[in-house]
N, C-alpha and C positions, 0 to 999 in steps of 0.2 A: 505494499500500500504506501509505505513511504518514499521506495522507489517511483512508482505511478505519478505521485505527487509533484517530486522533485521534476521527473520527466517534462510534465505540464508547466512547471514553472522555467522550466529551461528551453522548450521547443519553439526553432524557429523554422519557419517554411514561407513559401508563395503566399501572398495575402491576398490573391486573385478572386479565390472563391469568397473568402471573407467580405471582399469588397462588392461584389455582386449581392451577397446577401443584404449588406446597408444600402443598397442603391433599391431593392426591394422593399426593403423594410420603409425605405423613405416613401415610397408609391402606398402601402398600408397605413403609415403615419398620416399621409395625405388624405385619403379615404376615408379614416377615422376621424380627423379634423372635419372635414365637411359632412360628414356625418351628425358629430357633435351640433355642427352651425346649424345642420336641419332640426334638430330637437329642441333648440331653445326656443323660446318664446321672445325674445328681448330684440330680433330683428323683425318679426311679425306683428308687433303692436306696442302697445305704451309700456309693457309690465317691465319691472327690471328684475334682476336676480331675487331680490329680496321680497318681491311682490307674487313669487309663485311657491306652489308650496314644494318642500324639499325637507330634507332630515340629514341636517349635517355632521360631519364626525369633529368639526374644528367648533371653536365657542362662534358664536354669530357675530363676535368683534371682527374676527379675522376673515371674515367673508368679502369677496370684493365688489365693490358697488358698479352700480351699471356700466360705467365708464370703464374701469379697470377690467370687468368680464368679457367686455366685447374687445377690448386690447388683447386678452390672453386667448380669444378665442383667433383673433386674426393672428397674434403670435403663432400658435399652434399649427397654422396653415402655411405660415413663410418659413419656420424652422423646416416644417416636413418637406419642402422643394429643397432646401439646402442640402438636409439629409439625401433626398434623392439624386441630385445633380452633382453632388460630393463637394460642394463648397463649404469649408470650416465644418464638414460632416461631424466631426466628433464633438466638438463644444455644442455644436446643433441638437444631436441627439441626447447630450445632458440637460440641456435646455428644455426639449420637448417632454423629456420624462418627469423631469421636476415642473414643469406647468400643469403637464397632464395628470402625474398626481396628487397635484395639490386641487385641482379640478374637482377629482372622483372625491377627495376629502371634504369638498364643499357639500357635495350633495350623493348621499348613498345610493339614492333610487338612480344616478348616471349610472352606477356602477356595474361592469359587467367582467367579469373574468377574464373574457377575451382580451379587453382593453387594459386588463392590468397586465396582462401577459406582454402585450406589444411593448406596452412602455418600459416594462422590465428587460424585453432582449434589449432595447433601444439601450437602456444605458451600460447592460453587459459588456454591448459591443462597443460603446464608445471608448471603452479602454482597451479595444485591440486597434492595429493599424488600420483599420477599414477603408483608407480614403486615398491609398496607392494603386487603385485601378477603378474604373469606372465613374472619372472625373470628367464633367462635361467642358469642353473646348480648352482641355489640357492633355498634351501628347501624352500616351501610352508610355509608361515605364517600363525599365527594362527588369527581366527578369529578377536580376542581381539587386535593383533598387526596391524592387518588391517584397524583397524578405523582409519576415518582422516576428515578434512574438504572438504566439496564438494561445497563450493562457487565458485570455478573456472568451475567446471563441470555444475553449473546454468549457468555461463556467455556463456560458447559453448552452451547451450540451447537458450539462448536468440537471441546468435547471427544468429543460425538456422532461427529463428523465423525474426530475422531483414532481411535475404536475403529473405525469402519469402514474408515479407511486402514489400520489396524494387523492388522485380521483379515484383510482384502482381499491386503495385501500377503504376509504370514505363508504363507497357502493358496497363495497364484501359486508362491510359491518353495517349495514342497512337492509334489514329483510324485507322490505317493501321493494328495494332495487334488486336483492338476489333472487325474489321470485317473479321478478317482472312486473311487477303492478304499476311502477315508476314508467320504464321504457314502453310500457304498454298503452298508458294516458297519452304518454307524448305522442304515438304514433298515430294515435286516435285525432288528437288535435292538430298534428302536422300532417293530416291527409291532403286537406286543399292544396296547400302550399307543395309537398311533394308532386302532387298530380300535375299543377299547374309548372314543374320543373322536369316534367315527361316522365314520372315513374306512374306504371300501371296501377288505376284505383283498387283493382283485385289484388296485386301485391301487396297493398299496403294495408287492406283489411286481412290478409292473410298475415302479414308480420306481427299485427295488434293481437291476433288470436294468442288467449292465455299461455296456451300450452308453448307455442312457438316464441312467444315473446318472453318466457321463464329462462329457454332457452337461448335468447337471443342476449340476455342481462348476462347471464352466466360468460357468454362468449365475449362479451366487451369487457367483462370485470376481468378474466382471463388476459385478453390482449392488451390491455393497459399494465397489468402486472408485467406479463411478458415484454415488453416496449421496454419497459423501466430499466430492464437487464440487458435485454437482447441487442438495444442498438450500440452497447457499449462491448459486445464479445467479436471477436472477429468472426468465428464460425457460425453466427448466427445473424451478422449485422445487416446483411442483405438481405437476408429472407426478413427481417425485422422493419427494414426500411420499407421492404414492398408491401407488407402487410400493413404497416402503420399506414402507407399511403392508401390502399384501398380501405380500411377501415375510417379514415377522415372525409374520404371522396363520398363513403356511403352514408356517414352522419351529414354531408353537405346535401346530398340528395334529398335524404329523407327529413331534416331538421332545418330550425333557423340558428345558425350558430356566429351570426355576422362575418366577419374576417379569421376567425380561428383556424378554419381548414389550411387558407391559404397561408397564414401565419406557420403553422403547423410546418408546412410542405418547405416553405422557406426556410425555417429553421433547419430541417431535414437535408440541406446542402452543406451542411456545416460538419456534418459527419463521414463528406467525402475526403478521401485521400488531399493534401493540399500540393500534392505532385502534381503538374501537369504533363500533358503528353507522354504519358507511360504506356497508353497503349496506339496501335498502328491499323489504320486501316490503307491496304496495299490493294490498288485495282489495274486491272488490264485497261490501258489508255485507247484501246482499238476495240472494246467491248461496250456496247451503249449501256448493259446494263451495272457495270462496275462504274462508270463515269457518273451515270445520274445517281447511284446510291453514294458516292464518294460527296457529291455535292449536296444530296440532303443531310447528311451526316454534318459536311462543315455549316450549316445553318442551324442544326438543331444541338449543335456542341457546345452548348452554353458553357458547361464546367471545364473547357477545354482538356477532356479525356485523352483526345486521338490526336496523332501526328498522320497527317490524310497525304498522301503520296502515290503517282502514279509509276510502278514498277511491274512489267511485263512478268519480267523474270520471275519475281518472287510470289506472283498471284498463280505460281503453278498450273497454269492453265483454266482457271478459275476466271469468273468476272470478278473476285474479290477475295481476300484474305483477311480476316483479321487476326491481329497478333495480341494476345492478352499481355496483362503487366510480368506475368511468369514466363512467358515466350511462348505459352501455347498457341496454337493457330486451330482457327475454325474457318468454315465457310459455308457457304448454303443457309439453312435455315439457323442452325445453330451459330453460324455467325452474326445474323440478324439477331438472335437474341442478345449475344455480347453487345452489340450497338445498342439496344434496348435498357439494356442492365445499365449503361455508363450516360445515357441520354435522358434527362429528366423528362420530355414530354413522350418517350416512349416507355417511359419504367413500368407502367402499368401493366403492360403489354409481357414484362420479362417472362415471370414465371410460366403464362401459357406457352409461350414459345418454346422457351426451355424444354417443358415437358413435350412438346411437339417433334423438338429436337432429339430429344432422348427418343422416341418411337421413330425416325427417320433419321439416324445416324448420318453426321454430315459434315465429324471431325476428320482434318487432315491429316 
C-alpha cells in the first residue's frame, strides 16, 4: 500500500488525456451553469434570492443579495468557458468549484449529487497539469513539455471509486433498495421519459415487474461494488470500464440523472494509460478497406492510442493489422474489436465484437 501511494506521488507522464478531460469538464460545467441560470427566478421576474423559498445551510446573513447572486451565476458561465478553452484553466477550476459549492450551501433545494460531484472533480483536477494540451489558439506542446505529475488525476480516480462504494453500500443496507421497491417505483415514474428517449414502453413495464425489479436492484448493487474495486485491478479494468459504460448508458436511457452519465464517462478516460501511440494500425495503402479504416480510426482516436501508418509489408496481405501494446497482432473482426477497445465512441461494441471474434478467430 505504501509503495502504491509513493508511486502515485511521484508518477509523471503525458498529460494529454488529463487535459482532454479538463476540456470536457469545462463543457459540462458550462451546461450545468446554464441549467442553474434557467432554474432561478431572478432573471424571470422581480424576485430576488431572499424572496423565494429556500433552505440554507449557511446563516441567512451570508446569503448573497440579488446583485451578488446574479454576478455569481454569470461568473460560473465565464469560468466554465475558461476551463473549456484552457485559458487560466486551473485557477478557473478552483474558482468555479468554490462558487458552485457556495451556491449549493445557500439552498439545499438546489443540491444534486451529480452537481456536487462535478464541482468536486473540477477541484481535484485543478491540481493536475491539465492545461498543457487542448488550449484554444495555443500551439500544441511537444510530448516532453506535456509531461507532468498525475497524483491529482489518481485522486479523481479514487473519488470515482468512493462514489460507487458509498452508493453501493447505502443501497445494500437499505431493504427497500435490496428488494427492488425503490428501483421499481423509479422505473414506473420514469416510463414516459424513457419512452420519449426511444425505450419501448413494454420493456419499461417488464423491468418494473417486482420480480425483475428485485433482480435489477441486486445487479445494480453488485455493479457499483464491483466497479469500486474492479476499475483499479489490471486484470479487470477493461471489463469494468465496459460494464460501467453500459451501466451508465442504461441509467441515462431509463432515468433522469442530469449530467452524471457524461461526467462518469469523462472521468473514465482518466483510467486510460497516460502513454500515447502504444498501439499501431498498419494498413495496406493499395486496399480501399484498409485506407477507409485508417481514416476512421484517425478521426475517432480521441485518446491518441494508435500510431497509424501505411505498411503493405507489415499488413501481411491483409487490409489492416492491429499491433497491440504487447506486440500481439490481430486483423479482421478481432482487429476491429481491438480498435473498439481503445476508441471511446466505439467502446460499447468492444465486448460483443470480442465474443464474435473468438467465434470466428482472426488472430494473425
